[in-house]
C-alpha positions in Angstrom: 9.5 -15.4 3.4 6.2 -17.3 4.3 3.0 -16.9 2.3 1.0 -19.4 4.2 -2.5 -18.2 4.1 -2.2 -15.8 1.4 -2.7 -18.2 -1.6 -4.8 -16.4 -4.1 -4.6 -13.2 -2.5 -6.0 -10.6 -5.1 -3.4 -7.9 -4.2 -0.6 -10.1 -4.2 -1.6 -11.8 -7.5 -1.8 -8.3 -9.1 1.7 -7.1 -7.7 3.4 -10.2 -8.5 2.5 -9.9 -12.1 3.5 -6.6 -12.2 6.9 -7.4 -10.7 7.3 -10.0 -13.4 6.2 -7.8 -16.2 8.3 -4.7 -14.9 5.4 -2.5 -14.6 3.6 -0.3 -12.1 0.0 -0.7 -11.0 -2.1 2.3 -9.9 -3.3 2.1 -6.4 -5.6 5.2 -5.8 -7.2 6.5 -2.8 -11.0 6.8 -3.3 -13.3 8.7 -0.9 -16.7 7.9 -2.5 -18.8 5.5 -5.0 -18.1 8.0 -7.8 -14.5 7.9 -7.6 -14.5 4.2 -7.2 -16.7 3.5 -10.2 -14.4 6.0 -12.1 -11.4 4.1 -11.2 -12.8 0.6 -12.0 -14.2 1.8 -15.4 -10.9 3.5 -16.3 -9.0 0.4 -15.6 -11.6 -1.8 -17.7 -11.2 0.7 -20.6 -7.4 0.6 -20.4 -7.4 -3.4 -19.7 -5.4 -2.6 -16.7 -5.2 -4.1 -13.2 -5.7 -1.5 -10.5 -6.1 -1.2 -6.6 -8.8 0.6 -4.7 -7.6 2.2 -1.5 -9.6 3.4 1.2 -8.3 5.7 4.0 -9.3 4.6 7.6 -11.7 7.7 8.1 -13.6 6.7 5.0 -13.9 3.1 6.4 -15.0 4.4 9.7 -17.6 6.6 7.9 -18.9 3.8 5.4 -18.1 0.9 7.5 -19.5 -2.7 6.2 -21.9 -1.5 3.6 -19.4 0.7 1.8 -16.6 -1.7 2.0 -19.0 -4.4 0.5 -19.8 -2.2 -2.3 -16.1 -1.6 -3.1 -15.4 -5.3 -3.0 -18.3 -6.3 -5.3 -17.4 -3.7 -8.0 -13.8 -4.7 -7.9 -14.0 -8.3 -7.7 -16.8 -8.2 -10.5 -14.6 -6.1 -12.8 -13.5 -7.4 -16.2 -9.8 -6.8 -15.0 -8.0 -7.7 -11.8 -9.0 -5.0 -9.1 -8.3 -5.3 -5.4 -9.3 -3.4 -2.3 -6.8 -2.0 0.1 -7.0 -0.1 3.5 -4.3 2.5 3.3 -2.2 4.0 6.2 -4.0 2.2 9.1 -2.3 3.6 12.3 -4.9 3.5 14.9 -5.8 0.3 16.6 -9.5 1.2 16.3 -9.5 1.2 12.5 -7.5 -2.1 12.3 -10.0 -3.8 14.8 -12.9 -2.3 12.7 -11.2 -4.0 9.4 -10.7 -7.3 11.4 -14.3 -7.2 12.7 -15.8 -6.8 9.1 -13.5 -9.7 7.9 -15.2 -11.8 10.7 -18.5 -11.0 8.9 -17.1 -12.1 5.7 -16.4 -8.4 4.4 -12.5 -8.6 4.4 -9.9 -6.3 2.5 -7.7 -7.9 0.1 -4.8 -6.1 1.8 -4.0 -3.5 4.5 -1.3 -1.3 5.4 -0.4 -1.5 8.9 1.5 1.7 9.3 3.7 1.9 12.3 6.3 4.2 10.8 5.8 6.7 13.6 7.7 4.4 16.0 11.1 5.6 17.2 12.9 2.4 16.0 12.6 -0.3 13.5 12.2 -2.8 16.3 9.3 -1.0 17.8 7.8 -0.8 14.2 8.0 -4.5 14.2 6.8 -5.1 17.8 3.8 -2.9 16.8 2.9 -4.4 13.3 3.5 -8.1 13.9 0.5 -8.9 16.0 -1.6 -7.4 13.3 0.0 -9.1 10.4 -0.4 -12.4 12.2 -4.0 -11.7 12.7 -4.5 -10.6 9.2 -3.4 -13.7 7.7 -6.1 -15.7 9.4 -8.5 -13.8 7.1 -6.4 -14.2 4.1 -5.4 -10.3 4.1 -2.1 -9.3 2.9 -0.1 -6.6 4.8 2.1 -3.8 3.7 4.4 -2.1 6.0 6.6 0.9 5.9 10.4 0.7 6.7 11.8 4.3 7.5 9.4 7.3 7.7 7.7 9.4 5.2 7.4 13.2 6.1 4.2 15.2 5.5 0.5 14.5 5.6 -2.6 14.2 3.5 -6.4 14.1 4.1 -7.3 11.7 6.5 -3.6 11.0 7.3 -1.7 12.3 10.6 1.0 14.7 10.1 4.5 13.3 10.4 7.8 15.2 10.7 11.4 14.0 10.9 11.5 11.7 7.8 13.7 8.8 8.0 15.3 7.1 5.0 14.8 3.4 4.7 18.0 1.4 5.7 18.1 -1.3 3.3 20.5 -3.3 5.3 17.7 -3.8 7.8 15.0 -4.6 5.3 15.4 -8.4 5.4 15.2 -8.5 9.0 12.3 -6.1 9.1 10.0 -8.0 6.7 11.0 -11.4 8.5 10.3 -9.8 11.7 7.0 -8.2 10.8 5.8 -11.2 8.7 4.4 -8.7 6.2 4.5 -9.2 2.3 4.5 -5.6 0.8 7.2 -3.0 1.5 6.8 0.7 1.3 10.3 2.2 1.3 11.2 5.9 2.3 13.6 7.2 -0.5 13.1 10.9 -0.2 9.3 10.7 -0.9 6.9 12.5 1.1 3.1 13.0 1.7 1.8 16.2 0.0 3.3 18.6 -2.5 7.0 18.9 -3.0 8.3 22.2 -2.5 11.4 21.5 -4.4 12.1 18.9 -7.1 12.4 15.5 -5.5 15.6 13.5 -5.3 14.6 10.0 -4.9 17.3 7.4 -3.9 17.1 5.1 -6.6 19.9 3.0 -5.1 17.9 2.2 -2.2 15.1 0.8 -4.5 17.5 -1.1 -6.5 19.2 -2.7 -3.4 15.8 -3.8 -2.2 14.7 -5.2 -5.5 18.1 -7.1 -5.6 17.6 -8.4 -1.9 14.0 -9.5 -2.6 14.4 -10.8 -6.0 12.4 -14.0 -6.3 11.0 -13.8 -3.0 7.7 -12.2 -3.7 7.8 -9.0 -1.7 6.4 -6.1 -4.0 7.7 -2.5 -3.2 5.1 0.3 -3.1 5.9 3.9 -3.9 4.0 6.5 -1.6 4.3 10.3 -1.9 3.4 10.5 -5.8 1.8 14.0 -5.9 2.7 16.0 -8.8 5.6 13.7 -9.9 6.8 14.0 -13.6 6.2 10.8 -15.7 10.0 10.3 -16.0 10.3 9.8 -12.1 7.6 7.3 -12.2 9.4 5.4 -15.0 12.8 5.5 -13.2 11.2 4.1 -9.9 9.3 1.3 -11.7 12.7 0.4 -13.6 14.4 0.5 -10.3 11.8 -2.0 -8.6 8.4 -0.3 -7.8 5.2 -2.5 -8.5 2.7 -0.5 -6.7 2.3 3.1 -7.2 0.1 4.8 -4.6 -1.7 8.1 -5.9 -4.0 10.5 -4.1 -6.2 12.4 -6.5 -6.3 16.2 -6.2 -9.7 17.6 -6.4 -9.9 21.2 -7.5 -12.7 23.5 -6.2 
């Protein structure tokens, strides 16, 4: 897997160290300055790396000034913190991220989410052009193989979940050129109506496949999961744990 143009990428540095240390890094969706400051200060207090994640709707609202604020507070923190654009499905949001990168205001990483595609081949065809352009700005790209069901604030609702076929994972990552993989293992966006049954075998097979090749695995769909399940997923190969905070009225 080629990492040309991504040397020193902050997200990858954080996740590669997590892979080596066999721990998970919190990647939290943040909507405003207060939640971002809280995440950064908490990470500093715990001497832990973290990843700030913005939904596309938040980027579209705050644009360059808000992204610059996120980058400043993240990159000036006393612990490693990266800034990531989560679940970018619509071309207008990806193009906005690239236009800001042209101005020197670049995300550390972006999730180019084409999991709504009917086939893995269509997913590759949709994602690859964006992955190639992102590299020119030193932006690492995450992709989703399979399809997570459900929806969250700022995300389109998805039905017809599809588990990751780990036999296609190598072809998929080479085809897209992406360097972070979000698998579908029985996880979903939103609340679980019954206890989740995650396919740890898929994670373990992916970890074996990509061992030593620098492809971190990201766990989505973490609402209300028990601590033991987090530990199991990290033991099976997860390095990035995506979290969407729930705000109570």
